[in-house]
C-alpha positions, 0 to 999 in steps of 0.5 A: 428208207424202204423202196416204194413198190412200183405196181402198175395201177392198171391190171390189164387193158382190153383196147380202150378199157382199163381194169385198175387196181383202185377200181378192183378195190372198190368192187371187192369192198362192196362184195365183202360188205354185201356178203357180211350184211347178208350173213348178219341178216340171215343170222338175225332172221331179218327177211325184210332186209334180205328181200330188199338187199339188192335194191338197197345196196344199189341205192347205197352204191349210188349214194356213196359215188354221188356223195363222194364226188359232190363232197370233194367238189364242195369240201375241197375245191368249190371255187374251181368247180364253180368256174368249171362246173362241167368238170364236176362230171369228170370223175376219171380225173379223180377227186372223191371225198369219204366224208361226202360219200358217208353223207351220201350213203346215209342219205340214200339209206335213210330215204330207201328204208323210210319208203320201204318201212325198214328199221333204218337204225337196225340196218345202219348198225349191220352195214356200219360193221362192214364199211371199214373193209372197203375203206382199208381196200380203198387205201391200198388202191391209193397206195398203188396209185402213189397218191394221197401220200404222207408228209416228208419224214426221216423214219426208217420206213419212209418212201419216195413216191413217184409224184412226191418229190425227192424226199422220203414220205410217210406211207400214210395210205398204209397207216389208214388201211391198217387203222381205218380198215383192219383196226376199226373193222375188228372193233366194230365186228367184236362189239356187235356180238357182245351180249351186253349190247343187247342188255345195256340201254347205252347200246340201242339200234344206231349205236354201232353206226355212232361208234363207227362215226366216232372211231373213223373220225378219231383215227382219220384225224390222227393219220392226218398228222402224217398225211400231206395236206391237199396242195391247193388247200394246205392247212385250213387253220394253223395246223388243221387240215380239211380232213381233220376239220371234217373228221372232228365234225364226224366225231361230234355227229357220232356223239350227238347221234349216240346220245339221241338214240339212247334218249329215244330208246328210253322214251320208247320203253317208257311209252310202251 
């Protein structure tokens, strides 16, 4: 067993204002994505995206926050929030869903790009390659908070979390930080620059977004085997968790999207 490092979730306080590690991870994730998207846009000479980047980024941030909160309410605790609707606004109590945030950011980006005549699929590919950085940092924030821990285990690296009872558990937050963060980012960042992407009809604009959806869905589904299910939900069906159900759906959406983009791209070339 490895001792859980008790890191104060609060970095420092200024009166009632608290600066927390979890919030800092969000900020660092957004900054990293902004820098890498800007780098790609300048490299490709895409002046229209650079012109709209600040407003588009703000739209995406609002989308991920609203979608993440509403996703948690709908997917994880709808009956409770139907009885206590005002608490939907109590974000300081916790409760964010990545899958909901993903829906929110895609919806916000699609609306903005449509209104300003920006190629959504091309922009989505550029942004998708940077998303895992924020995911990995966010999971480190979960680890520092001692939340979203794993199931009871006998492996040598199990940890006793402050709110996880007396038995050692999988540090599943670190599994997710590594797989959904480092591994997924490496795959997407490497694939995006491969010369065969530009030549192959199987890699039209939107394919990198599809690869992200498929990759995240598969990796998250795997980590869910070690992560403790939400206490108020438990297993949805047999040994299937809500996270796995949403991730399987995400994989299916990614596959369908990829096929539709290939078909659409082929039709456009024939028409041209």
